[in-house]
C-alpha positions in Angstrom: -75.3 59.3 47.4 -76.8 59.5 50.7 -79.0 56.3 51.6 -80.9 57.9 54.5 -81.1 61.6 53.8 -82.2 61.3 57.7 -79.4 60.2 59.3 -77.2 62.9 57.3 -79.3 65.6 58.1 -79.6 64.7 61.7 -75.4 64.9 61.9 -75.5 67.7 60.8 -78.0 69.2 63.1 -75.8 67.0 65.8 -72.6 69.6 64.3 -74.8 73.1 64.5 -75.7 71.8 68.2 -72.4 71.1 68.9 -70.9 74.7 67.2 -73.8 76.2 69.5 -72.5 74.7 72.5 -68.9 75.6 71.8 -69.3 79.1 71.0 -71.5 79.4 74.7 -68.4 77.6 76.6 -66.4 79.9 75.2 -68.2 83.0 76.0 -69.0 81.8 79.0 -65.4 81.8 80.3 -64.4 85.0 78.4 -67.4 86.4 80.6 -65.8 84.9 84.0 -62.3 86.6 82.8 -63.9 90.0 82.0 -65.5 89.8 84.9 -62.5 88.7 87.4 -60.4 91.7 85.6 -63.3 94.0 86.1 -63.2 93.2 90.4 -59.4 93.9 90.0 -59.6 96.7 88.9 -61.7 97.7 90.7 -59.9 96.4 94.0 -56.8 97.9 92.8 -58.2 101.4 92.2 -59.7 101.5 95.7 -56.1 100.6 97.2 -53.7 102.2 94.9 -56.6 105.4 96.4 -56.0 104.6 99.7 -52.0 104.4 99.3 -52.2 107.8 97.2 -53.3 108.7 100.3 -50.9 107.8 103.0 -48.2 109.5 100.6 -50.3 113.0 100.3 -50.8 112.5 104.4 -47.2 111.7 105.5 -45.5 113.9 107.3 -41.8 112.7 107.4 -39.6 111.2 104.8 -40.0 107.4 106.6 -43.7 107.7 106.3 -43.6 108.7 102.4 -41.3 106.1 102.0 -43.3 103.4 104.0 -46.6 104.1 101.7 -44.6 104.5 98.9 -43.2 100.9 99.9 -47.0 99.8 100.3 -48.0 100.8 97.1 -45.3 99.5 95.1 -45.9 96.2 97.2 -49.4 96.4 96.2 -49.0 97.4 92.3 -46.3 94.7 91.8 -49.0 92.0 94.0 -52.1 92.9 91.3 -49.6 92.8 88.9 -48.6 89.3 89.5 -52.4 88.1 90.5 -53.2 89.3 87.3 -51.0 87.0 85.5 -52.3 84.0 87.6 -55.6 84.7 87.1 -54.9 85.0 82.8 -53.1 81.5 83.1 -56.2 80.1 84.8 -58.5 81.4 82.3 -56.5 80.2 79.8 -56.0 77.0 80.9 -59.9 76.7 81.7 -60.4 77.1 77.8 -58.0 75.6 77.0 -59.7 72.4 79.1 -63.3 73.5 77.7 -61.8 73.5 74.4 -60.4 70.1 74.5 -63.7 68.8 76.5 -66.4 70.1 73.5 -63.8 68.6 70.6 -64.3 65.5 72.4 -67.6 65.4 72.7 -68.2 67.0 69.0 -65.8 64.5 67.9 -67.6 61.4 69.2 -70.7 62.8 67.6 -69.7 63.0 64.2 -67.7 59.4 64.5 -71.0 58.3 65.5 -73.0 59.9 63.6 -71.0 58.7 61.2 -70.6 54.8 62.0 -74.0 55.4 61.7 -74.0 56.2 57.7 -71.9 53.5 57.4 -74.0 50.8 58.4 -76.7 52.1 56.2 -74.7 51.2 53.2 -76.0 49.4 50.3 -74.8 45.9 50.4 -71.8 45.6 48.2 -70.2 48.6 49.4 -68.4 46.8 52.5 -64.9 47.2 51.6 -65.1 50.9 51.4 -67.5 51.1 54.3 -64.7 49.3 56.5 -62.2 51.2 54.8 -64.3 54.2 55.9 -64.4 53.2 59.6 -60.6 52.6 60.0 -60.0 55.7 58.7 -62.6 57.0 61.4 -60.9 54.9 64.1 -57.1 56.3 63.4 -58.9 60.3 62.9 -60.8 59.6 66.6 -57.7 58.1 68.0 -55.5 61.3 66.8 -58.0 63.3 68.7 -57.8 62.0 71.8 -53.8 62.0 71.3 -54.9 65.7 70.7 -56.7 66.7 73.3 -54.6 64.4 76.1 -51.4 66.9 74.2 -53.3 70.0 74.9 -54.3 68.7 78.5 -50.8 67.9 79.4 -49.3 71.2 77.9 -52.0 73.6 79.8 -50.9 71.8 82.8 -47.0 72.2 82.1 -48.0 76.0 81.3 -50.0 76.7 84.7 -47.1 74.7 86.4 -44.7 77.3 85.0 -46.2 80.7 85.4 -47.1 79.4 89.5 -43.4 78.6 89.6 -42.5 81.9 88.2 -44.4 83.3 90.5 -42.9 81.9 93.5 -40.0 83.2 92.2 -41.1 86.8 92.1 -42.4 87.1 95.7 -39.4 85.1 97.0 -37.1 87.4 95.0 -39.1 90.9 96.5 -40.0 89.2 100.1 -35.5 88.5 100.0 -35.3 92.3 98.7 -37.5 93.6 101.4 -35.7 92.0 104.0 -32.3 93.4 103.0 -33.7 96.5 103.1 -35.6 96.7 106.4 
């Protein structure tokens, strides 16, 4: 079936290399996210311990309420920061996956076109039909990558808007109680 087995093996190797690159990229993104989460957890634990010391050291109800308010505000900030970092990591993962998919499909389609170029004489009608199919598939992959990138940007914008709204509501509540 294959006119040149070396072309097939080359294409197969390229796909394996693409898969390995995509796996490495995914692991790197996961590692960055876990590192950020660990850093945020350590910082939150340190700040929570400080707030707890302030609460236990309070001598008046006003000092107690002020210390508790700082603890609650800190916990809200940590929560909002966590979700913002998680959304950012998700967006980065989505963009990287789209980039990897585009690179992989480019190599695949280039390899398949090379195989079609080496098709035996008399198979031009089938090879041309296959080329048209490859072009349509490439266009579909491109549209999918664009849609994924737009969805990632939209999600990030929505999370930023929601976070800003929550922060504004908190600030308004603080002003009313002050």
